[in-house]
C-alpha positions in Angstrom: 0.0 0.0 0.0 1.4 3.4 -1.1 1.4 5.9 1.7 0.7 9.6 1.2 4.1 11.3 0.6 4.7 13.5 3.6 8.5 13.4 3.3 10.0 13.4 -0.2 12.2 10.4 -1.1 14.9 12.9 -2.3 15.3 14.1 1.3 15.8 10.5 2.5 18.6 10.1 -0.1 20.2 13.3 1.1 20.1 12.2 4.8 21.6 8.8 3.9 24.3 10.3 1.7 25.1 12.9 4.4 25.7 9.9 6.7 28.3 8.6 4.4 26.7 6.4 1.7 28.0 6.7 -1.8 24.8 5.2 -3.4 21.3 4.7 -2.0 18.7 2.2 -3.2 15.1 3.1 -3.7 14.1 0.5 -1.0 16.5 2.2 1.5 14.9 5.6 0.8 11.4 4.1 1.3 12.4 2.3 4.5 13.9 5.4 6.1 10.9 7.4 5.0 8.5 5.0 6.7 10.5 4.9 9.9 10.8 8.6 10.1 7.1 9.3 9.4 6.0 6.7 12.0 8.4 8.2 14.6 7.4 11.8 13.7 3.7 10.9 14.0 4.2 9.5 17.5 6.2 12.6 18.6 3.6 14.9 17.1 0.7 13.1 18.9 2.5 13.3 22.2 3.3 17.0 21.6 -0.4 17.7 20.9 -1.3 16.0 24.2 1.3 18.2 26.1 -0.1 21.3 24.5 -3.7 20.4 25.3 -2.7 19.5 28.9 -1.4 23.0 29.4 -4.6 24.5 27.9 -3.1 25.5 24.6 -4.3 24.7 21.0 -0.9 25.6 19.6 1.9 23.1 19.6 5.2 24.7 20.5 8.8 23.6 20.1 8.8 22.9 23.9 6.1 20.4 23.4 8.0 18.6 20.6 11.2 18.6 22.8 9.2 17.1 25.7 7.7 14.5 23.5 11.1 13.5 22.2 12.5 13.1 25.8 9.4 11.1 26.9 
């Protein structure tokens, strides 16, 4: 099942190459994309809960940082 493209595959290639890879397969780009989108969605959901808990509708950087440290 093809997921909606939230993060472009080109960005995944850049990340992997920046880490030292000379070449990057299409499957590696797709795998990293899936992992990062899943992880990002979990962080975002936690950040929304932190914002709502403090009575805000706006998610701030501090909420993201708290969610990452959770």
